[in-house]
LUMDO-67181 format. One record per residue (C-alpha): residue in three letters; x, z, y. Coordinates in Angstrom, 1 decimal, padded with zeros to 4 digits, always signed. Layout:
// residues N
(ALA,(X,Z,Y))
...
END
This chain:
// residues 321
(MET,(+002.2,+022.9,+017.5))
(ALA,(+000.6,+021.8,+020.7))
(ASP,(+003.6,+022.4,+022.8))
(VAL,(+005.8,+020.2,+020.4))
(LEU,(+003.2,+017.4,+020.6))
(ARG,(+002.6,+017.6,+024.4))
(ASN,(+006.1,+018.5,+025.4))
(PRO,(+008.6,+016.9,+023.1))
(ALA,(+012.3,+017.6,+024.2))
(PHE,(+013.9,+014.3,+022.8))
(PRO,(+017.4,+015.9,+023.2))
(GLU,(+020.2,+013.4,+024.1))
(SER,(+022.4,+015.4,+021.8))
(GLU,(+020.5,+014.5,+018.6))
(LEU,(+020.2,+010.8,+019.3))
(GLU,(+023.6,+009.4,+017.8))
(ARG,(+023.1,+011.5,+014.7))
(LEU,(+019.5,+010.3,+014.2))
(LYS,(+020.5,+006.6,+014.9))
(SER,(+023.4,+006.8,+012.4))
(ASN,(+021.1,+008.3,+009.8))
(MET,(+018.6,+005.5,+010.3))
(VAL,(+021.3,+002.9,+010.0))
(ARG,(+022.5,+004.4,+006.7))
(ASP,(+019.1,+004.8,+005.4))
(VAL,(+018.0,+001.1,+006.2))
(THR,(+021.4,-000.2,+004.7))
(ILE,(+020.9,+001.8,+001.5))
(ALA,(+017.3,+000.5,+001.2))
(LEU,(+018.2,-003.0,+001.6))
(SER,(+020.8,-002.9,-001.0))
(GLN,(+018.2,-002.3,-003.6))
(PRO,(+015.9,-005.0,-005.0))
(GLN,(+012.6,-003.2,-004.5))
(PRO,(+012.8,-002.7,-000.8))
(ILE,(+014.1,-006.3,-000.5))
(ALA,(+011.2,-007.8,-002.3))
(GLN,(+008.7,-005.7,-000.6))
(GLN,(+010.0,-006.9,+002.8))
(ARG,(+010.0,-010.4,+001.9))
(LEU,(+006.4,-010.0,+000.5))
(ALA,(+005.2,-008.3,+003.8))
(SER,(+006.8,-011.0,+005.9))
(GLU,(+005.1,-013.7,+004.0))
(ILE,(+001.7,-012.2,+003.9))
(TYR,(+001.6,-010.7,+007.5))
(GLY,(+004.0,-012.9,+009.5))
(ASP,(+005.0,-011.6,+012.8))
(HIS,(+002.5,-008.7,+012.8))
(PRO,(+004.0,-005.2,+012.7))
(TYR,(+002.9,-005.0,+008.9))
(GLY,(+005.3,-007.8,+008.3))
(ARG,(+008.3,-006.0,+009.5))
(LEU,(+009.2,-003.1,+007.3))
(PHE,(+012.7,-002.4,+008.5))
(PRO,(+014.5,-002.4,+011.8))
(THR,(+018.0,-004.0,+011.9))
(PRO,(+021.1,-002.0,+012.6))
(GLU,(+021.3,-004.0,+015.9))
(MET,(+017.8,-002.9,+016.8))
(ILE,(+018.5,+000.7,+016.1))
(GLN,(+021.7,+000.8,+018.2))
(THR,(+019.6,-000.3,+021.2))
(TYR,(+017.4,+002.9,+021.1))
(THR,(+018.0,+005.2,+024.0))
(VAL,(+016.3,+008.5,+024.9))
(GLU,(+014.8,+006.8,+027.9))
(LYS,(+013.2,+004.2,+025.7))
(ILE,(+012.0,+006.8,+023.2))
(ARG,(+010.3,+008.8,+026.1))
(ALA,(+008.7,+005.7,+027.5))
(PHE,(+007.4,+004.8,+024.2))
(TYR,(+005.9,+008.3,+023.8))
(HIS,(+004.3,+008.4,+027.1))
(ALA,(+002.8,+004.9,+026.5))
(ASN,(+001.3,+005.7,+023.1))
(PHE,(+000.7,+009.5,+022.7))
(GLY,(-002.2,+011.3,+024.4))
(ALA,(-005.6,+013.0,+023.8))
(GLN,(-007.6,+009.7,+023.3))
(ARG,(-005.4,+008.7,+020.2))
(THR,(-005.1,+012.2,+018.7))
(HIS,(-007.4,+013.5,+015.8))
(ILE,(-007.1,+017.2,+014.8))
(TYR,(-008.0,+018.3,+011.3))
(VAL,(-008.4,+021.8,+010.2))
(VAL,(-008.9,+022.6,+006.5))
(GLY,(-008.9,+026.2,+005.0))
(LYS,(-010.6,+029.5,+005.3))
(PHE,(-010.9,+030.5,+009.0))
(ASP,(-013.1,+031.6,+011.8))
(ALA,(-014.5,+028.3,+013.1))
(ALA,(-015.3,+029.5,+016.5))
(ALA,(-011.8,+031.0,+017.0))
(VAL,(-010.0,+027.9,+015.8))
(GLU,(-012.2,+025.6,+018.1))
(GLU,(-011.4,+028.0,+021.0))
(ALA,(-007.7,+027.9,+020.2))
(ILE,(-007.7,+024.1,+019.9))
(ARG,(-009.6,+023.8,+023.3))
(GLU,(-007.2,+026.1,+025.0))
(SER,(-004.0,+024.3,+023.7))
(PHE,(-005.3,+020.8,+024.2))
(ALA,(-008.1,+020.7,+026.9))
(ASP,(-005.8,+019.7,+029.7))
(TRP,(-003.6,+017.4,+027.8))
(THR,(-003.1,+013.9,+029.5))
(THR,(-005.8,+011.4,+028.4))
(GLY,(-003.4,+008.7,+027.5))
(ALA,(-003.9,+005.2,+026.5))
(GLU,(-007.0,+004.2,+024.6))
(PRO,(-006.7,+003.3,+020.9))
(ILE,(-006.1,-000.3,+020.1))
(SER,(-007.0,-002.3,+017.0))
(ARG,(-005.1,-005.5,+016.0))
(PRO,(-006.0,-006.2,+012.2))
(PRO,(-003.5,-008.9,+011.1))
(GLU,(-004.2,-012.5,+010.1))
(THR,(-003.1,-012.8,+006.5))
(SER,(-001.6,-015.8,+004.6))
(SER,(-001.1,-016.2,+000.9))
(ALA,(-000.3,-019.2,-001.1))
(ARG,(+000.8,-019.8,-004.8))
(LYS,(+004.5,-020.1,-004.1))
(VAL,(+007.4,-018.3,-005.7))
(HIS,(+009.8,-016.7,-003.1))
(LEU,(+013.0,-016.2,-004.9))
(ILE,(+015.7,-013.8,-003.8))
(ASP,(+019.0,-014.3,-005.6))
(ARG,(+020.7,-011.5,-007.1))
(PRO,(+023.5,-012.8,-009.2))
(GLY,(+024.1,-011.0,-012.5))
(ALA,(+021.0,-008.9,-012.1))
(GLN,(+019.8,-007.3,-015.5))
(GLN,(+016.3,-007.1,-014.1))
(SER,(+013.9,-009.2,-012.0))
(THR,(+012.1,-007.3,-009.2))
(VAL,(+008.6,-008.9,-009.2))
(ARG,(+005.8,-008.6,-006.7))
(ILE,(+002.5,-010.6,-007.1))
(ALA,(+000.0,-010.1,-004.2))
(ILE,(-003.0,-011.4,-002.5))
(PRO,(-004.8,-010.0,+000.6))
(THR,(-008.1,-008.5,-000.1))
(ILE,(-010.8,-006.2,+001.4))
(ASP,(-010.5,-002.8,+002.9))
(PRO,(-012.4,+000.5,+002.2))
(SER,(-015.2,-000.2,+004.6))
(HIS,(-016.3,-003.2,+002.4))
(PRO,(-019.2,-002.5,+000.0))
(ASP,(-017.2,-004.2,-002.8))
(PHE,(-014.2,-001.9,-002.4))
(THR,(-015.1,+000.9,-004.9))
(ALA,(-015.8,-001.7,-007.6))
(LEU,(-012.4,-003.4,-006.9))
(GLN,(-010.7,+000.0,-007.3))
(VAL,(-012.1,+000.2,-010.7))
(ALA,(-011.1,-003.3,-011.5))
(ASN,(-007.5,-002.6,-010.4))
(ALA,(-007.4,+000.5,-012.6))
(ILE,(-008.4,-001.5,-015.6))
(LEU,(-005.7,-004.3,-014.9))
(GLY,(-002.6,-002.3,-013.7))
(GLY,(-003.7,+000.9,-011.7))
(SER,(-003.4,+003.4,-014.6))
(LEU,(-001.0,+004.2,-017.4))
(THR,(-003.4,+002.8,-020.1))
(SER,(-004.2,-000.3,-018.0))
(ARG,(-004.2,-003.8,-019.6))
(ILE,(-001.1,-005.1,-017.9))
(THR,(+000.7,-001.8,-018.6))
(THR,(-000.2,-001.9,-022.4))
(ASN,(+000.5,-005.4,-022.7))
(ILE,(+004.0,-005.9,-021.0))
(ARG,(+005.3,-002.4,-021.4))
(GLU,(+003.9,-000.8,-024.7))
(ASP,(+003.4,-004.1,-026.7))
(LYS,(+006.2,-006.3,-025.6))
(GLY,(+008.7,-004.0,-024.0))
(TYR,(+009.3,-006.4,-021.1))
(THR,(+009.4,-003.6,-018.6))
(TYR,(+009.2,+000.1,-018.0))
(SER,(+007.6,+000.3,-014.7))
(PRO,(+004.5,-002.0,-014.2))
(GLY,(+001.8,-001.0,-011.8))
(SER,(-000.9,-002.4,-009.3))
(GLY,(-002.6,-001.1,-006.4))
(ILE,(-004.5,-001.7,-003.2))
(THR,(-002.8,-001.1,+000.0))
(GLN,(-005.5,+000.1,+002.4))
(ARG,(-005.1,-000.4,+006.1))
(TYR,(-007.7,-000.8,+008.9))
(ARG,(-009.9,-003.8,+008.2))
(THR,(-007.3,-005.3,+005.7))
(GLY,(-006.2,-004.7,+002.2))
(LEU,(-003.4,-006.0,-000.1))
(TRP,(-003.5,-006.0,-003.9))
(THR,(-000.1,-005.9,-005.3))
(MET,(+001.2,-006.1,-008.9))
(SER,(+004.9,-004.7,-009.1))
(ALA,(+007.2,-004.6,-012.0))
(ASP,(+011.0,-004.6,-012.7))
(ILE,(+011.3,-007.0,-015.7))
(THR,(+014.1,-007.6,-018.0))
(THR,(+015.8,-010.9,-016.8))
(ASN,(+015.6,-013.0,-019.9))
(VAL,(+011.7,-012.4,-020.2))
(THR,(+010.8,-012.8,-016.5))
(GLY,(+008.6,-015.9,-017.1))
(PRO,(+006.9,-014.7,-020.2))
(ALA,(+006.1,-011.3,-018.4))
(ILE,(+004.7,-013.2,-015.4))
(GLN,(+002.6,-015.2,-017.8))
(GLU,(+001.1,-012.3,-019.4))
(ILE,(+000.2,-010.7,-015.9))
(PHE,(-001.7,-013.8,-014.9))
(LYS,(-003.3,-014.0,-018.3))
(GLU,(-004.6,-010.4,-018.0))
(ILE,(-006.1,-011.1,-014.6))
(ASP,(-007.7,-014.3,-015.6))
(LEU,(-009.2,-012.7,-018.7))
(LEU,(-010.9,-010.1,-016.5))
(ARG,(-012.0,-012.6,-014.0))
(ASN,(-013.8,-014.5,-016.9))
(GLU,(-015.0,-011.7,-019.2))
(ALA,(-016.6,-008.3,-018.4))
(PRO,(-014.9,-005.3,-020.0))
(ALA,(-016.3,-003.3,-022.8))
(GLU,(-018.3,-000.2,-021.8))
(ASP,(-016.0,+002.3,-023.4))
(GLU,(-013.0,+000.7,-021.6))
(LEU,(-014.8,+000.9,-018.3))
(ARG,(-015.9,+004.4,-018.9))
(SER,(-012.4,+005.7,-019.7))
(VAL,(-011.3,+004.2,-016.4))
(GLN,(-014.0,+005.7,-014.6))
(ASN,(-013.3,+009.1,-015.9))
(PHE,(-009.7,+008.7,-014.8))
(LEU,(-010.6,+007.8,-011.3))
(ALA,(-013.2,+010.6,-011.0))
(GLY,(-010.8,+013.1,-012.3))
(ILE,(-007.9,+012.0,-009.8))
(PHE,(-010.3,+012.0,-007.0))
(VAL,(-011.4,+015.6,-007.7))
(LEU,(-007.7,+016.7,-008.1))
(ARG,(-006.6,+015.3,-005.0))
(ASN,(-009.4,+016.9,-003.0))
(SER,(-008.5,+020.3,-004.5))
(THR,(-005.9,+021.1,-001.8))
(PRO,(-006.0,+021.3,+002.0))
(PRO,(-003.6,+018.3,+002.4))
(GLY,(-005.7,+016.3,+000.0))
(ILE,(-008.8,+017.0,+001.9))
(ILE,(-007.2,+016.3,+005.3))
(GLY,(-006.1,+013.0,+003.9))
(GLN,(-009.6,+012.1,+002.9))
(LEU,(-011.1,+013.2,+006.4))
(ALA,(-008.5,+010.9,+008.1))
(ARG,(-009.4,+008.1,+005.7))
(ILE,(-013.1,+008.4,+006.2))
(GLU,(-012.5,+008.4,+010.2))
(LEU,(-010.0,+005.4,+010.1))
(HIS,(-012.2,+003.2,+007.9))
(ASP,(-015.7,+004.3,+009.4))
(LEU,(-016.8,+005.4,+006.0))
(PRO,(-020.2,+007.1,+005.7))
(ALA,(-020.6,+010.9,+006.3))
(ASP,(-021.5,+011.3,+002.5))
(TYR,(-018.5,+009.5,+001.2))
(LEU,(-016.8,+012.6,-000.3))
(SER,(-019.9,+013.7,-002.1))
(SER,(-021.0,+010.4,-003.3))
(TYR,(-017.8,+008.7,-004.3))
(VAL,(-017.8,+009.9,-007.9))
(ASP,(-021.3,+008.5,-008.4))
(GLN,(-020.3,+005.3,-006.9))
(ILE,(-017.5,+005.1,-009.4))
(TYR,(-019.8,+005.7,-012.3))
(ALA,(-022.4,+003.1,-010.9))
(VAL,(-019.9,+000.2,-011.3))
(THR,(-021.0,-002.0,-014.2))
(PRO,(-018.8,-004.3,-016.5))
(GLU,(-020.3,-007.3,-014.9))
(ARG,(-019.6,-006.0,-011.4))
(ILE,(-015.9,-005.7,-012.6))
(ARG,(-015.9,-009.2,-013.5))
(GLU,(-017.5,-010.3,-010.4))
(VAL,(-015.2,-008.6,-008.0))
(THR,(-012.1,-009.6,-010.0))
(ALA,(-013.1,-013.3,-009.9))
(LYS,(-014.0,-013.1,-006.1))
(TYR,(-010.9,-011.3,-004.8))
(LEU,(-008.0,-011.6,-007.3))
(ARG,(-007.7,-015.4,-007.2))
(THR,(-004.6,-016.2,-009.2))
(ASP,(-004.3,-019.6,-007.8))
(GLU,(-003.7,-018.1,-004.4))
(MET,(-001.3,-015.3,-005.2))
(THR,(+002.1,-015.0,-003.5))
(LEU,(+005.0,-014.2,-005.8))
(VAL,(+008.3,-012.7,-004.8))
(VAL,(+011.0,-012.4,-007.3))
(ALA,(+014.5,-010.8,-006.7))
(GLY,(+016.7,-011.7,-009.6))
(ASP,(+019.4,-013.8,-011.2))
(ARG,(+018.7,-017.3,-009.9))
(ALA,(+020.8,-019.1,-012.6))
(THR,(+018.8,-017.5,-015.3))
(ILE,(+015.3,-017.3,-014.1))
(THR,(+014.7,-020.5,-012.0))
(GLU,(+013.6,-022.5,-014.9))
(GLN,(+011.4,-019.6,-016.1))
(LEU,(+009.7,-019.5,-012.7))
(ALA,(+008.9,-023.3,-012.3))
(GLU,(+005.4,-023.1,-013.9))
(PHE,(+004.2,-020.6,-011.3))
(GLY,(+004.5,-022.9,-008.2))
(GLU,(+006.9,-024.1,-005.8))
(ILE,(+010.2,-022.1,-005.5))
(VAL,(+011.3,-021.4,-002.1))
(ASP,(+014.2,-019.4,-000.8))
END
């Protein structure tokens, strides 16, 4: 593993095949409404920051050469930017010795850099026309806090109540009760010193507006009224159980260790997280929802049949192409 990382071959014979595969994958992705909507959302929220550019263009891909790839590698890979995680049953001293022997004389490389994005969000509807589409692909989002913030755990619980679990309010409302969509869900994208709360759904075209109305209604309800104790406890049990399951495998543990390091979380994070989940009160849920999920500032992206949905979207803000 050390040899592959320290001495990558980058064979010229592989380049054209890999570039061709990448062009194909990007072309396929951008023929589908979900990636198109996600790309537009990222661009609106993050602007020209790397987080705002999800896909290269085919023209960009064609400019890649082995020389450029090697130059990028040597400018960005090295000991200072590398973290090694080992999880399992092993002789700690022997593993440490093996790591030191394999990496001790590796080039130091560039220092890590940090460039959190400046985010932007406004109550507008960014409409992507897909003539004749039977569904509208909807993204509703607002920049929010990252895991290093003391309110983050409470916001995670609030998200699970709203749209982050199968029995969440939005799912129950627009999937189970009304049948507007099969696949609603919300989540918080977690990056260094920034987060993005996003509600996603593919909604039957002729009920696009009513479905978005119900989404905003559920958010505003939780902003104004604390949830019942039994609803909160059900979500807490779900989140605690998922946390334990995810940490029952070596890859899951490595993911958590990397997350702790990236976000500068306290050393006792893994052992205290479940207690933090259960410490969240109904009033805290209302507080963090009101503070961070401000519906009047949320960005909307809708990919659908303009002729059918424009009038339905008019009440949600200025419509822009």
